[in-house]
C-alpha positions in Angstrom: 110.2 113.1 77.5 110.1 109.3 78.2 110.3 107.3 74.9 107.4 105.2 74.0 107.6 101.4 74.0 105.9 98.8 71.9 102.4 97.8 72.9 101.4 94.2 74.0 102.3 91.6 72.8 105.5 93.0 71.3 106.3 94.2 74.8 105.8 91.6 77.5 107.4 93.0 80.7 107.2 89.6 82.3 109.9 88.4 80.0 112.6 90.0 82.2 111.2 88.3 85.3 111.0 84.7 84.2 114.1 83.3 86.0 116.4 84.2 88.9 119.3 84.7 86.6 117.4 87.1 84.3 116.0 89.0 87.3 119.6 89.5 88.6 120.7 90.8 85.1 118.1 93.6 85.1 118.1 94.4 88.8 118.2 98.2 89.2 119.6 98.2 92.8 121.9 95.9 94.7 122.6 95.6 98.4 126.1 94.8 99.5 127.9 94.7 102.9 129.6 98.0 101.8 126.2 99.7 102.3 126.1 98.9 106.0 127.0 100.8 109.2 126.3 98.8 112.4 125.2 100.8 115.5 126.6 99.3 118.7 126.0 100.3 122.4 128.8 100.6 124.9 128.4 100.6 128.7 130.7 100.4 131.8 132.1 97.2 133.1 134.0 94.2 131.7 132.8 91.1 129.9 129.3 92.3 129.7 126.7 91.7 127.0 123.4 93.0 128.3 120.3 92.3 126.2 118.0 95.3 125.5 114.4 93.9 125.9 112.8 96.3 123.4 115.4 95.5 120.8 115.6 91.6 120.7 119.0 90.5 119.6 120.7 93.8 120.4 123.1 94.2 123.3 124.7 96.8 125.5 128.4 95.8 125.5 131.3 96.7 127.7 134.4 98.0 125.9 136.0 94.6 125.6 132.9 93.2 124.0 132.6 96.2 121.7 136.1 95.3 120.4 134.8 91.8 119.7 131.8 93.2 117.9 134.1 95.4 115.8 136.2 92.3 114.9 133.0 90.4 114.0 132.0 93.3 111.7 135.3 93.4 110.0 135.3 89.7 109.5 131.9 90.0 107.9 133.0 92.8 105.6 131.0 95.5 107.3 133.0 98.7 106.8 131.9 100.7 109.7 130.4 100.7 113.2 128.7 103.6 115.0 129.3 103.8 118.8 126.6 105.0 121.2 127.1 105.1 124.9 124.7 103.9 127.6 124.8 106.0 130.8 122.8 105.4 133.9 120.8 108.2 135.7 123.6 108.4 138.3 126.2 109.2 135.6 124.1 112.1 134.1 124.5 115.8 135.1 123.0 119.1 134.1 126.4 120.4 132.7 126.9 117.2 130.6 130.6 117.3 131.4 130.9 113.5 130.8 130.2 114.1 127.1 133.7 115.3 126.4 135.5 113.3 129.1 138.4 111.5 127.3 137.7 108.5 129.6 134.0 108.1 128.9 132.7 104.8 127.6 132.5 105.9 124.0 136.0 107.4 123.9 137.6 104.4 125.6 135.8 102.1 123.1 137.1 104.2 120.1 140.7 103.8 121.3 140.3 100.1 122.0 138.7 99.4 118.7 141.3 101.4 116.8 144.1 99.5 118.5 142.5 96.0 117.9 140.7 96.4 114.6 142.3 99.4 112.9 140.7 98.6 109.5 137.2 99.3 110.8 135.7 102.8 110.3 134.4 104.3 113.5 131.5 106.7 113.5 130.4 108.4 116.8 127.4 110.2 118.0 127.5 113.9 119.0 124.6 115.0 121.2 124.2 115.6 124.9 121.1 113.3 125.5 123.1 110.4 126.8 124.9 112.6 129.4 122.1 115.0 130.2 120.0 114.6 133.3 117.1 115.9 131.3 117.5 113.4 128.5 117.7 116.3 125.9 120.2 116.7 123.1 121.0 120.2 124.4 121.2 122.2 127.6 117.9 123.0 129.2 117.2 126.4 130.9 113.7 127.2 132.2 112.3 124.4 130.0 114.0 125.8 126.8 116.7 124.1 124.8 119.6 126.6 124.5 121.1 126.4 121.1 124.4 128.3 121.1 125.7 127.1 124.4 124.9 123.6 123.4 126.9 124.0 120.2 129.9 125.0 122.2 129.6 121.8 124.2 129.1 119.8 121.0 132.4 121.1 119.7 134.2 119.9 122.8 132.5 116.5 122.5 133.4 116.2 118.8 137.0 117.1 119.5 137.3 114.5 122.3 136.0 111.9 119.9 138.4 112.9 117.1 141.3 112.9 119.6 140.3 109.3 120.6 140.4 108.3 116.9 136.9 108.6 115.5 136.8 108.7 111.7 133.3 110.1 111.3 131.6 112.6 113.6 127.8 112.2 113.6 126.1 115.3 115.1 122.5 114.1 115.8 121.4 117.0 118.0 119.8 119.3 115.4 121.1 122.5 116.9 121.5 125.4 114.4 125.0 126.2 113.3 126.7 123.2 114.9 128.1 121.7 111.7 130.0 124.9 110.9 131.3 125.2 114.5 132.5 121.5 114.6 134.0 121.7 111.1 136.0 124.8 112.0 137.2 123.2 115.3 138.3 120.1 113.6 140.3 122.0 111.0 141.9 124.2 113.7 142.8 121.1 115.7 144.6 119.2 112.9 141.7 116.8 112.5 141.1 118.0 108.9 140.6 114.4 107.7 137.9 113.6 110.2 134.5 113.4 108.4 131.1 114.8 109.4 128.0 112.7 108.7 125.3 115.1 109.7 121.9 114.0 110.9 120.7 116.8 108.7 117.0 115.8 108.5 116.1 114.3 111.8 112.4 114.1 112.6 110.6 114.3 116.0 109.5 110.7 115.5 107.7 108.1 117.6 110.1 105.4 116.2 112.9 106.2 118.7 111.5 104.5 121.8 113.7 101.4 121.9 116.8 103.5 121.2 116.1 105.6 124.3 115.8 102.4 126.3 119.2 101.3 124.9 121.1 104.5 125.9 119.3 105.0 129.2 117.4 108.1 128.1 113.8 106.9 128.4 113.4 107.7 132.1 115.5 110.8 131.9 113.7 112.6 129.1 111.4 115.5 130.3 109.0 116.8 127.7 109.6 116.2 124.0 112.1 117.3 121.3 109.8 119.1 118.9 111.5 122.5 119.3 114.7 121.2 117.6 113.8 118.0 115.7 111.8 118.3 112.6 108.0 118.2 112.2 107.0 115.0 110.4 104.6 117.0 108.2 107.5 118.9 106.6 109.5 118.1 103.5 110.8 121.3 102.0 112.3 122.2 105.4 114.5 119.0 105.1 116.0 120.3 101.9 116.8 123.6 103.5 118.5 121.8 106.4 120.6 119.6 104.2 121.7 122.5 102.1 122.7 124.4 105.2 124.7 121.5 106.6 126.5 120.9 103.3 127.4 124.6 103.0 128.8 124.5 106.6 131.1 121.5 105.9 129.2 118.3 106.2 130.8 115.6 104.1 127.7 113.3 104.1 124.1 113.7 105.3 121.5 111.5 106.9 117.8 111.2 107.0 116.3 109.8 110.2 114.2 107.8 110.6 114.5 105.8 107.4 111.5 104.0 106.0 108.8 106.5 107.0 110.9 109.2 105.2 111.9 107.5 102.0 110.5 110.5 100.0 113.0 112.7 101.9 115.9 110.4 101.0 114.9 110.6 97.3 114.6 114.4 97.3 117.9 114.8 99.1 119.8 112.6 96.7 118.2 114.1 93.6 118.7 117.7 94.8 122.3 117.6 96.1 123.9 114.4 94.8 125.9 114.2 98.1 126.6 111.0 99.9 123.2 110.3 101.5 122.5 107.9 104.4 119.4 106.7 106.2 119.1 105.4 109.7 116.8 102.3 110.0 116.0 103.2 113.6 115.2 101.2 116.7 111.5 101.2 116.2 111.7 99.9 112.7 114.1 97.2 113.8 111.9 96.3 116.8 108.7 96.0 114.7 110.3 93.8 112.0 111.9 91.6 114.7 108.8 91.3 116.9 106.6 90.5 113.9 109.0 87.8 112.7 109.3 86.3 116.2 105.5 86.0 116.2 105.5 84.2 112.8 103.6 87.0 111.1 106.4 87.8 108.5 109.5 86.1 107.1 112.4 87.7 108.9 115.1 87.6 106.2 112.8 88.4 103.4 111.4 91.5 105.1 114.8 92.6 106.4 116.3 92.6 102.9 113.2 94.2 101.4 113.4 97.0 103.9 117.0 97.7 103.0 116.3 97.6 99.3 113.8 100.4 99.9 116.6 102.6 101.0 118.8 101.8 98.0 115.8 102.4 95.7 115.3 105.8 97.3 118.8 106.8 96.5 120.7 106.1 99.7 124.4 105.3 99.5 124.3 103.5 102.9 122.2 102.5 105.8 122.7 102.5 109.6 120.9 99.3 110.7 120.9 97.0 113.7 120.4 94.2 111.1 123.9 94.7 109.7 125.5 91.4 111.0 122.4 89.4 109.9 122.4 91.1 106.5 126.1 90.4 106.0 125.6 86.7 106.9 122.7 86.5 104.6 124.6 88.0 101.7 127.6 85.8 102.4 125.4 82.7 102.8 126.7 82.1 106.3 
């Protein structure tokens, strides 16, 4: 039971808000660069930084430019980047064989970054959507997403990324049983130190639109992803999914999207105490950026406030496209 406190005027809660120094002393949550993972997009070519119109300030980069981004992140103190590949329609197939090609954009970027910036932690995405002609995270047969066959492909994709040097495998596909299958394959392939950050509670959200532009999936996607991503109306189901993935070998878990699902972040952290992350997704980034560009909100103030919401909800870290801007803000650069 919560202890009682003295009534007014003995208790004046404004006393602890009266100056910046006092407010810092009693602050319950703090954001540091150690909380950040920076998602970056890799594409074919050389010396390319291609703006993404629906994500102002975010680029698709060729491998050499991803290496430069990784060096920028390390110099700013950001501990990790997450690599997502952009593939054109011409590069996509129904068998998704490019997903586990050792020479695909993502795997080449992993090796290049590990060579040039070995201190940076590399996270990678495991899902078929960026290689699938249908734009789905799994194989499609007669309009249905095939779970078990997809999981087999995801294992091959994860192993190719681990072989390339990925430190953290991020299965974002939401197939049943894929965490256990990937964990077993990593153990049997002498990749026992490779971590799994599971997209355990990933919702069928409307906030992903700009991301699909970024990876080339917008024009490819047929139908929707509601048969494998979560119903936004559900909360208890998220707890069941997180529990399942932890028991199958996930080291860390993620809630996606972030801000619309802060209640899920809080429940996950309180229930399991496991390392819990949130993804501040492309739609969240685009809304804040667009509103600030129109002068409707203060960019840095809202950017930092949005990240504080994740920390207050119990998150240990955040994947955010704002990561470099946040690091510069914190470092007064």
